ZATOR-989179 format. One record per atom (N, C-alpha, C): x, y, z negated. Coordinates in steps of 0.1 Angstrom, whole numbers, plus 2048, in hexadecimal, padded with zeros to 3 digits. Layout:
<kolmars>
XYZ/...
</kolmars>
This chain:
<kolmars>
CB4BFC47C/CABC0647E/CB2C1347E/CB0C1B488/CB5C29488/CAFC3147D/CB6C38474/CB0C3E468/CA6C4946C/CA5C4D478/C9AC5547B/C8FC50482/C8FC42484/C84C3C48A/C79C38480/C6EC36485/C62C3247D/C58C2B484/C4DC2747E/C43C1F485/C3CC2948F/C3CC3548B/C36C40494/C40C4B494/C3EC5649C/C46C6149D/C42C6B492/C4AC7248C/C48C7C482/C49C8A487/C40C92481/C40CA1484/C49CA847B/C4BCA3470/C53CA9465/C61CA4464/C6BCAC467/C79CA8465/C80CB445E/C86CB0456/C8CCBC450/C96CBF45B/CBCCC23EF/CC2CBD3EC/CBBCBC3E0/CBDCAA3B5/CBFC9F3AD/CCBC983B2/CD6C9A3B7/CE2C933B6/CDEC843B9/CE3C7B3AE/CDFC6D3B1/CD2C693AE/CCAC723A9/CBDC6F3A7/CB3C753AF/CB5C803B5/CACC893BB/CA6C893C8/CA5C9B3C4/C9FCA63C8/C9ACA63D7/C99CAE3DD/C95CB73E5/C90CAF3F0/C4ACD241E/C3ECCD41F/C3ACD542B/C41CD2432/C3DCDB43D/C30CD5443/C2CCC9441/C21CC3447/C14CC8442/C15CD0436/C08CD6431/C06CE343A/BFBCE643D/BF8CF2445/BEFCFC43F/BE8CFA435/BDFD0342E/BE7D0B424/BDFD1341D/BE5D1A411/BE4D12404/BEAD173FA/BEBD0F3EE/BDDD0A3E8/BD3D113EB/BC6D0E3E6/BBED053F0/BC4D023FC/BBCCFB405/BBCCEC402/BB4CE4409/BB2CD6407/BBECCF40B/BC6CD3414/BD2CCB417/BDECCE40E/BDDCD8407/BE7CDB3FC/BF5CDE400/BFCCE43F8/C0ACE53F9/C10CF0401/C0ACF7409/C0FD03410/C0FD0F407/C18D19409/C19D25401/C0CD2C402/C08D323F7/BFCD3A3F7/BFFD483FC/BF5D4F401/BF6D5D405/BF4D663F9/BFCD713F8/BFCD793EC/BEFD813EE/BE6D803E3/BD9D883E3/BDBD963E5/BD3D9D3ED/BD5DAB3ED/BC8DB23E9/BC8DBD3E3/BBDDC53E0/BB6DCC3EA/BA9DCC3EB/BA2DD23F5/B95DD73F0/B91DE33F4/B84DE83EF/B79DE23F6/B7CDDC402/B71DD540A/B71DC6407/B79DC13FF/B79DB33FC/B6DDAE3F7/B69DA33FB/B5CD9C3F7/B5ED973E9/B52D953E1/B54D8F3D3/B5BD823D3/B59D793DE/B5FD6D3DF/B6ED6E3DF/B72D773E8/B80D7A3EB/B87D7E3DE/B80D883D7/B86D8C3CC/B86D823BF/B7DD783C0/B7ED6D3B6/B8AD653B8/B8FD643C4/B9AD5B3C8/BA7D613C6/BA7D6E3C3/BB4D763C1/BB9D733B3/BC7D753B2/BCDD733A4/BC9D7F39C/BC3D7C38F/BBFD87387/BCCD8E383/BC9D9B37F/BD5DA337A/BDBD9C36F/BE9D9B370/BF0D94366/BF2D9D359/BF1D9834E/BF2D9F341/C00D9D33C/C07DA833A/C14DA7333/C14DB332A/C1DDB231F/C26DA631C/C1FD9A317/C26D8F319/C20D82315/C2BD7930F/C27D71306/C30D682FF/C30D5A304/C3BD55308/C3CD4730D/C44D3E302/C3ED342FF/C44D2A2F5/C4DD222FD/C5AD222F9/C65D1B301/C6DD152F7/C77D0D2FE/C81D062F6/C8AD0E2EF/C8CD1B2F3/C94D252EC/C8CD2E2E4/C7FD2B2E0/C78D332D7/C6CD392DE/C65D432D7/C5AD4A2DD/C60D562E5/C5FD552F1/C65D602FA/C5BD692FF/C5DD762FD/C55D81301/C59D8630F/C50D85319/C53D8A326/C4CD97327/C52DA3326/C4DDB0325/C44DB4331/C48DB133C/C41DB6348/C41DAA353/C38DAA35C/C37DA0366/C45D9F36E/C4BD9336E/C58D92374/C58D95383/C63D9C387/C64D9F396/C71D9939B/C7BD98393/C88D93398/C8BD8638F/C88D7B395/C88D6E38D/C94D65391/C9BD61388/CA6D5838B/CA3D4A384/CA3D3F38C/CA1D32388/CAFD2A388/CB4D2837D/CC1D2237C/CC1D1437A/CB5D0E377/CB4CFE378/CB1CFA387/CBBCF338C/CBACEE399/CAECE639C/CA9CDF392/C9DCD6394/C90CDE396/C90CEB393/C83CF3394/C81CFA3A1/C89CF83AA/C89CFF3B7/C7CCFE3BE/C77CF33C1/C6CCF13C9/C60CF73C1/C5FCF53B5/C54CFA3AD/C54D0A3AC/C5FD113AC/C5ED1F3AB/C5AD253BA/C5FD1D3C5/C5CD223D2/C4DD233D5/C44D1C3CE/C36D1C3D1/C30D2A3CD/C36D323C6/C31D3E3C0/C34D4A3CA/C2CD543C8/C2DD613CF/C38D6A3C9/C44D693CE/C4FD713C9/C56D763D5/C5AD843D4/C61D8A3DE/C70D883DD/C74D863D2/C82D833CF/C85D783C5/C8ED6F3C8/C91D653BE/CA0D613BE/CA5D5D3B3/CB3D583B3/CB3D4A3AF/CBAD413B7/CBAD323B4/CC8D2D3B2/CC8D233A8/CD4D1B3A7/CD1D0E3AE/CDAD093B7/CD7CFF3C0/CDDCF13BC/CD7CE63BF/CDECD93BA/CEACD63C3/CEBCDC3CF/CF6CDA3D8/CFBCE73DC/D04CE83E6/D08CF53EB/CFCCFA3F4/CFCD063F7/CF1D0C3FF/CF1D0640C/CFDD02412/CFECFD41F/CF7CEE41F/CF8CE8414/CF2CDA413/CE4CDA40C/CDFCE440A/CD2CE5404/CC6CE440E/CBACE5409/CAFCE3412/CA8CF0415/CAECFC411/CA9D08413/CA5D0C421/CAED0642A/CACD0B438/CA3D00440/C9ECF6439/C97CEB43F/C89CF0443/C83CE844D/C75CEC451/C6BCEA446/C6ECE143D/C64CDF432/C64CEB428/C6FCF1426/C71CFD41D/C6DD0A424/C6DD0A431/C6CD16439/C60D1F435/C53D1A433/C48D22430/C4AD29422/C52D23419/C53D2840C/C5FD3340C/C6AD2F413/C75D39412/C72D4441B/C6BD43425/C68D4E42E/C60D5A428/C58D5741E/C50D61417/C58D6940D/C64D64409/C6DD6B400/C76D76407/C75D82402/C7ED8C408/C8DD8B405/C8FD873F9/C9DD863F4/C9FD773ED/CA7D6F3F2/CA9D633EC/CB9D633E8/CBDD633DB/CCAD633D8/CCFD553D2/CDBD513D6/CE0D453D0/CE8D483C3/CE3D443B8/CEAD483AB/CF1D3B3A5/CF4D313AD/CFBD253A8/CFAD1A3B2/D04D123B2/D04D063BC/D09CFA3B5/D06CEE3BA/D0ACE23B4/D07CE13A6/CFBCE63A2/CF5CE6395/CFBCEF38B/D06CF738F/D0DD01386/D09D0E389/D05D1537E/D01D2337F/D0DD2C381/D0DD3538B/D17D3E38D/D13D4B387/D19D4F37B/D16D59373/D18D6737A/D22D68382/D25D74389/D1AD76394/D16D6C39A/D0AD6E3A4/CFED7139C/CFCD6B391/CEFD6D389/CEFD7D385/CFBD81380/CFAD8F37C/CF8D99388/CFED95393/CFCD9D39F/CEED9D3A4/CE7D923A3/CD9D913A6/CD1D9A39D/CD4D9B390/CCCDA4387/CBFDA0384/CBCD9437F/CAFD8F37C/CA8D97371/C9BD97370/C94D9C364/C8FD9035C/C8FD84363/C8BD7835C/C94D6C361/C99D65358/CA1D5935B/C98D4D356/C97D4235E/C90D3635B/C9AD2B35B/C9BD24350/CA6D1934E/CA0D0D348/CA9D02345/CA5CF6340/CADCF4334/CA7CED32A/CAECEB31D/CB9CE131E/CB8CD8328/CC3CCD32A/CCDCD3335/CC8CD5341/CD0CD834C/CD9CE534A/CD3CEE343/CDACFB340/CDECFD331/CDFCF332A/CE3CF431B/CEFCFA319/CFACF8322/D06CFE31F/D08D0D322/CFED12329/CFFD2132D/CF3D29328/CEBD23320/CDED2A31B/CE2D38315/CECD3830B/CF0D44304/CF4D4F30E/CFCD4B318/D00D55322/CF4D5A32A/CEBD5232E/CDFD55335/CD7D6032C/CD5D5D320/CCDD66317/CD3D74316/CE1D76319/CE7D82318/CE5D8A325/CE1D84330/CDED8A33C/CD0D8F33E/CC7D8833A/CB8D8C33C/CB0D83334/CA2D87332/C99D7E32C/C99D70331/C9BD66328/C9ED5932D/C93D50327/C8CD4832F/C83D3E32A/C89D3032D/C8BD28323/C91D1B324/C86D11323/C83D0932E/C78CFF32D/C7ECF3327/C76CED31D/C79CE0318/C76CD6323/C7FCD0329/C7ECC8335/C77CBB332/C79CB5326/C72CA9323/C64CAC31F/C61CB6317/C54CB9314/C4BCBD320/C51CC4328/C49CC8335/C49CBD33F/C52CB433E/C55CA8346/C57CAE355/C62CB5356/C65CBC363/C68CB236E/C6DCA636B/C72C9E375/C67C9537C/C5DC93375/C52C8A37A/C44C9137A/C43C9D376/C36CA4375/C38CB2379/C3ACB5386/C3CCC238A/C2FCCB388/C23CC7388/C18CCF386/C19CD6377/C1ECCF36E/C20CD5361/C2ACE0361/C34CDD369/C3FCE836B/C39CF4372/C32CF237D/C2CCFD385/C23D0537C/C1BCFE373/C12D0536B/C19D0D361/C25D0835C/C2DD10352/C33D1D359/C38D1B365/C3DD2636D/C33D3136F/C27D2C373/C1BD35375/C19D3F36A/C1AD3935D/C18D40350/C22D4B350/C2ED47352/C3AD51351/C39D5D35B/C34D59368/C34D64373/C27D6A373/C1DD6736A/C10D6D36C/C09D69379/C0BD5D37D/C05D5838A/BFED4B388/BF6D4B37D/BF0D3E379/BE6D39385/BE0D4238C/BD7D3E397/BDFD373A2/BEAD3D3A6/BF3D373B0/BF7D283AC/BFAD273A0/BFDD1939A/BF3D0F39B/BE6D14396/BDBD0B396/BD6D073A4/BD6D113AD/BD2D0F3BB/BDBD063C2/BE8D073C0/BF1CFD3C7/BF0CF03C1/BEECEE3B4/BECCE13AE/BDFCDB3B4/BD5CE33B5/BC8CDD3BA/BC9CD93C9/BD1CE03D0/BD3CDD3DE/BDBCD03DF/BE4CCE3D7/BEBCC13D6/BE3CB53D3/BDACB73C9/BD1CAD3C4/BC8CA93CF/BC3CB33D7/BBBCB03E3/BC2CA83ED/BCFCAB3F0/BD8CA43F9/BD8C953F4/BDAC933E7/BDBC853E2/BCEC7E3E4/BC3C843E1/BB7C7E3E3/BB4C7A3F2/BB7C833FB/BB5C81409/BBEC7540E/BCAC75409/BD4C6B40D/BCFC5D408/BCBC5D3FC/BC6C503F6/BBAC4B3FD/BB1C53402/BA6C4E40A/BAAC48418/BB4C4F41E/BBAC4B42A/BC1C3D42A/BC8C3B41E/BD0C3041C/BCAC24414/BBDC25412/BB7C1B409/BB7C0D40F/BB8C0B41C/BB9BFE422/BC7BF9425/BD1C00421/BDFBFB423/BE1BEF41B/BE6BE4420/BE8BD741A/BF8BD6417/BFABCE40D/C07BCA409/C0FBD5401/C1BBD03FD/C23BD93F4/C2BBE33FB/C2DBEF3F6/C34BF93FC/C40BFD3F3/C4BBFE3F8/C57C023F1/C5EC0F3F8/C65C163EF/C6CC223F4/C7BC213EF/C84C223F8/C92C213F5/C99C2E3F9/CA0C333F0/CA9C403F3/CB6C3B3F9/CB8C3D405/CC5C3840B/CCFC4340B/CDBC3F405/CE7C48405/CF2C4140D/CFEC4840C/D09C42415/D0DC35412/D0EC32405/D13C24400/D0AC1D3F7/CFFC223F4/CF6C1C3EA/CE7C203EE/CDEC173E8/CCFC1A3EA/CC9C193DC/CBEC213DB/CB7C213CE/CA9C1E3D1/CA3C153CA/C95C123CB/C8EC1C3C2/C83C223C7/C7BC2C3BF/C70C243B8/C6FC273AB/C66C1F3A2/C58C273A1/C4EC1E39D/C41C2539C/C40C2F390/C49C2F387/C49C3937C/C4DC47382/C56C4738C/C5BC53391/C54C5839E/C50C4E3A6/C4AC523B3/C3CC513B1/C36C583A7/C28C573A3/C1FC5C3AE/C23C663B7/C19C6A3C2/C15C5F3CB/C1EC543CB/C1BC4A3D6/C14C3E3D1/C14C3C3C4/C0FC2F3BF/C01C323B7/BFEC2A3AD/BF1C2A3A7/BECC383A3/BF5C4139E/BF1C4E399/BF0C583A4/BF3C533B0/BF3C5C3BC/BEAC573C8/BF0C553D2/BE9C503DE/BE6C413DE/BEAC3A3D4/BE4C2D3D2/BEBC213D9/BF7C233DE/BFEC193E5/C02C0D3DA/C03C023DF/C06BF63D8/C14BF33D8/C1ABF13CB/C28BEE3CB/C2ABDF3CC/C35BDA3D1/C39BCD3D0/C38BC73C2/C33BBB3C0/C32BB53B4/C40BB13AE/C46BB93A7/C53BB63A2/C56BC1396/C5ABBB38A/C5DBC537F/C66BD0382/C6FBCE38C/C78BD938F/C73BE5395/C66BE439A/C5FBEF3A0/C5BBFA396/C5ABF7388/C56C0137F/C60C0D37E/C6CC0937B/C77C14379/C7FC17386/C7EC0C390/C88C0D39B/C96C09397/C9FC093A0/CADC0539D/CB5C073AA/CC3C053A7/CCBC053B3/CC7BF83BB/CC8BF93C7/CC2BED3CF/CCDBE93D9/CD0BDB3D9/CD9BD53E4/CD0BCF3EE/CD5BCB3F9/CCEBC5403/CC8BB83FE/CCFBB13F6/CCABA43F1/CBEBA73E8/CBFBB23E0/CB4BB53D7/CA8BBA3DF/CABBC13EA/C9FBC53F2/C98BB83F9/CA1BAF3FD/C9BBA2403/C92B9B3F8/C97B9B3EB/C8EB953E1/C81B9D3DF/C82BAA3DF/C76BB13DE/C6CBB03EA/C73BB13F6/C6BBAE403/C5FBB5405/C5EBC2404/C52BCA405/C4CBC8414/C3EBCB414/C37BCA422/C3BBD6429/C3CBE1422/C3EBEE429/C4BBF4421/C54BFA429/C61BFF423/C63C0D428/C63C1641F/C67C24422/C76C2741F/C7EC2A429/C8CC2E426/C8EC3C425/C90C41419/C92C50417/CA0C54418/CA4C57424/CB3C5A427/CB7C67420/CC1C67417/CC6C72410/CCCC7C41A/CD1C77426/CD8C80431/CCEC7F43E/CC1C7F43B/CB8C7E447/CBBC89451/CBFC9544D/CBFC9F457/CCDC9F45E/CD6C9545A/CE3C94460/CE5C85463/CE0C7F46D/CE1C72470/CEFC6D474/CF8C77476/D06C71479/D0EC6D46C/D08C70461/D0EC6C454/D0AC5E452/D13C5744A/D11C48448/D05C4643F/CFFC3B440/CF5C36437/CF6C28434/CF5C23428/CF7C16424/CEEC0C42C/CE3C11430/CDAC08438/CDFC05446/CEAC0D44B/CEFC0B458/CF5BFD45A/CFBBF844E/D01BEB44F/CF7BE144C/CEDBE3443/CE3BDA441/CDCBD644E/CD9BDF456/CD1BDD462/CD8BD346B/CE4BD0469/CEBBC7472/CEABB946E/CE4BB6462/CE5BAA45B/CD7BA145E/CD8B9445E/CCCB8C45E/CC3B8D453/CC9B91447/CC1B9343B/CB7B9E43E/CBDBAA443/CB4BB4446/CA9BB1451/CADBAB45B/CA4BA6465/C99B9D461/C9CB96455/C91B8D450/C87B93446/C89BA0444/C80BA743B/C72BA8441/C67BA743A/C5ABA743F/C57BB5446/C5CBBF43F/C59BCD445/C61BCE452/C6DBC9453/C74BCA45F/C6EBC246B/C6ABB6467/C64BAD472/C57BB2477/C4FBB946E/C42BBF472/C42BCC476/C4DBD2478/C4EBDF47C/C49BEA473/C4BBE7465/C45BF045B/C50BF6452/C5ABFB45A/C65C03453/C65C10458/C66C1944E/C63C28452/C6FC3144D/C75C39454/C7FC4244F/C7AC4F44C/C7EC55442/C7AC6343E/C84C6A435/C82C77432/C8CC7E42B/C8CC7B41C/C95C73416/C94C6F409/C97C7A3FF/C9EC85402/CA0C8F3F9/C95C973F5/C8BC97400/C7EC9E3FE/C73C933FA/C70C89401/C66C813FE/C68C783F1/C74C763EC/C77C6F3E0/C7BC773D5/C79C853D7/C7CC8E3CC/C71C903C3/C73C9B3BA/C69C9D3AF/C61CAA3B1/C63CB13BB/C5DCBE3BD/C50CBE3C6/C49CC83C5/C3BCC83CD/C3ECC93DC/C48CCF3E1/C4ACD13EF/C4ECC33F5/C57CBD3EE/C5CCAF3F3/C52CA53F3/C4ACA53E7/C40C9B3E6/C35C9E3EF/C31CA93F3/C27CAC3FD/C2BCA740B/C38CAA40E/C3DCA441A/C3DC9441A/C41C8F40E/C40C8040F/C33C7A411/C29C8040A/C1BC7B40C/C17C7C41B/C1AC88421/C16C8942F/C1DC7F437/C2AC7C435/C31C7243D/C2BC6443B/C28C6242E/C22C5342B/C15C52432/C0DC5C432/C00C5B439/C02C59448/C0BC6144D/C0DC6045C/C12C52460/C1AC4C457/C1FC3F45A/C15C33458/C0CC3544E/C05C29449/BF5C2A44E/BF1C36452/BE3C38455/BE1C34463/BDFC27465/BDDC22473/BD0C1B474/
</kolmars>
């Protein structure tokens, strides 16, 4: 199967390292029923209706104290120049109304998703986007040049540089395990909203995503058989587990996983292992989806009789999509993934 082929044509085409990361299918604002698109910044108007005023972000009260992994941190005024040096927080910070932001990326800027169609609605609303690190490493010189008034970090990812960060600007270090940043982005978005004084933006976006989940679950209620997601890399493939791909299974849109204990945590997957799992529907999340000229492990699989014998292959129920987005942990990627799954399975 060509990595960009699917049971139907897709309208959405576009970077966690070996585990990860990185919605353009959503068309409404963050508080709309289809969820996931950036919200418009509320503007004050003397002629605004009471309803419109009720939907605006209330005036943020500062200073405020944030309980963090590095103590009780006082943020004196509403942040304007925010640097996010934890590469796993990128999607979550982009949902907020910020005119300027500094980001440490999981890959190089050239290999990031910042220029992708899915990120475009979020990136375009930012006047200044500075790169303050690449390949998960914070560039202190770039960070200093950016001049943040708030730095947002993680207690594990940024452990070695926390003291340096605190010397540059007010730094909030999020306890990654306590907030569950890898599998519970709504908790992270809520925490970020508290720091930024944008609690309404956070709650509206989360509500929109929840509506997206609800709508998708209703549309896919009649899907039969087990559904599996494989992240396809150049020489290896990883099966996504129900513990990590929560938006797709019981806690999300309600897809059924193949009945196999391996589905809980997921694992590295060989072709033989895939044949043993033998899902009815198979989503191939290509890590290099936007560059089909690069090699993928499934290229060789597709030449074999084992592959051709899979139920999903024989029934034309194999679907290609962007694995760095759809199998990632952030709100933009997960929203894209849900839209893609609905388009493939809602027949």
